[in-house]
C-alpha positions in Angstrom: 120.9 -117.5 -30.3 119.0 -117.6 -27.0 115.3 -117.8 -26.5 114.9 -114.2 -25.4 116.5 -112.9 -28.7 114.1 -115.2 -30.6 111.2 -113.6 -28.7 112.6 -110.1 -29.4 112.8 -110.9 -33.1 109.2 -112.2 -33.1 108.0 -109.1 -31.3 109.7 -106.8 -33.8 108.9 -108.8 -36.9 105.4 -110.0 -36.2 103.6 -106.7 -37.1 105.3 -106.8 -40.5 104.5 -110.5 -41.0 100.9 -109.8 -40.0 100.4 -106.7 -42.2 102.1 -108.3 -45.2 100.1 -111.6 -44.8 96.8 -109.8 -44.4 97.4 -107.5 -47.3 98.4 -110.3 -49.6 95.4 -112.3 -48.4 93.1 -109.3 -49.2 94.6 -109.0 -52.7 94.0 -112.7 -53.2 90.4 -112.4 -52.2 90.0 -109.3 -54.4 91.6 -111.1 -57.3 89.1 -114.0 -56.9 86.2 -111.6 -56.8 87.4 -109.9 -60.0 88.0 -113.4 -61.5 84.4 -114.3 -60.7 83.1 -111.1 -62.3 85.1 -111.9 -65.5 83.9 -115.4 -65.9 80.5 -115.9 -67.5 79.6 -118.7 -65.2 79.2 -118.8 -61.4 81.8 -121.2 -60.3 80.8 -121.3 -56.7 77.2 -122.2 -57.5 78.4 -124.8 -59.9 80.7 -126.3 -57.3 77.8 -126.4 -54.8 75.9 -128.4 -57.4 78.8 -130.9 -57.6 80.3 -129.7 -60.9 83.8 -131.2 -60.9 84.9 -129.2 -63.9 84.1 -126.0 -62.1 86.0 -127.1 -59.0 89.1 -127.9 -61.1 88.9 -124.5 -62.8 88.2 -122.6 -59.6 91.1 -124.3 -57.8 93.4 -123.2 -60.6 92.2 -119.7 -60.2 93.0 -119.7 -56.4 96.4 -121.4 -56.8 97.1 -119.3 -60.0 96.6 -116.1 -58.2 98.1 -117.1 -54.8 101.4 -118.3 -56.3 102.6 -115.1 -57.8 101.3 -113.2 -54.8 103.4 -115.3 -52.6 106.5 -114.6 -54.7 105.5 -110.9 -54.7 105.3 -110.8 -50.9 108.6 -112.7 -50.5 110.5 -110.4 -52.8 108.8 -107.1 -51.8 110.4 -104.1 -50.2 107.2 -103.2 -48.3 103.5 -102.6 -48.2 103.2 -100.5 -51.4 105.4 -102.9 -53.3 103.0 -105.7 -52.5 100.0 -103.6 -53.6 101.6 -102.6 -56.9 103.1 -106.0 -57.9 100.2 -107.9 -56.4 97.9 -105.9 -58.7 100.1 -106.8 -61.6 100.1 -110.5 -60.7 96.3 -110.6 -60.4 95.9 -108.7 -63.7 98.2 -111.1 -65.5 96.4 -114.1 -64.2 93.0 -112.7 -65.1 94.2 -111.7 -68.6 95.5 -115.3 -69.1 92.0 -116.6 -68.4 90.4 -114.0 -70.8 92.8 -115.0 -73.6 92.2 -118.7 -72.9 88.4 -118.1 -72.9 88.7 -116.5 -76.4 90.9 -119.3 -77.6 88.7 -122.1 -76.4 85.3 -121.2 -77.7 82.4 -121.5 -75.2 84.7 -122.2 -72.3 82.1 -121.1 -69.7 79.5 -123.4 -71.4 81.9 -126.3 -71.3 82.6 -125.8 -67.6 78.9 -125.4 -66.9 78.3 -128.8 -68.7 81.0 -130.3 -66.5 83.6 -131.0 -69.2 86.5 -132.1 -67.1 88.9 -132.2 -70.1 88.4 -128.4 -70.6 88.7 -127.7 -66.9 92.0 -129.6 -66.6 93.4 -127.6 -69.6 92.3 -124.4 -67.9 93.8 -125.5 -64.6 97.1 -126.3 -66.3 97.2 -123.0 -68.2 96.4 -121.0 -65.0 99.2 -122.8 -63.1 101.7 -122.5 -66.0 101.1 -118.7 -66.3 101.3 -118.5 -62.5 104.8 -120.1 -62.5 106.1 -117.7 -65.1 104.3 -114.8 -63.5 105.9 -115.7 -60.1 109.4 -115.9 -61.6 109.0 -112.6 -63.4 107.8 -110.9 -60.3 110.5 -112.2 -58.1 113.1 -111.1 -60.6 
């Protein structure tokens, strides 16, 4: 393959790359906004105050939502496919947090207090669900 054919491939494929990347990034950011609305504590404020437990939990949310979105984008047929399955991926991740919040009583209060043990468990559950979610989405 010569350099001109590589440039031609880049020229024809870059708009798809850019649109799929930006769409998936937008869904990720929207998912994080929804996640923040669902949690009873303000993770960003807690992180700014130096709360390590909140940083662990919030990191799990970012990775937990990004991972299935990446698999969604990689196995998608196009723009609408990413929107539909990306929405499903975000919903599954947020529902996993809601179920965990019900299971672990006072989860928000624990994170606000800086309980690292609770945050590590939350992180592990978010990532575990993300792995399964990713595999299910990619088929």
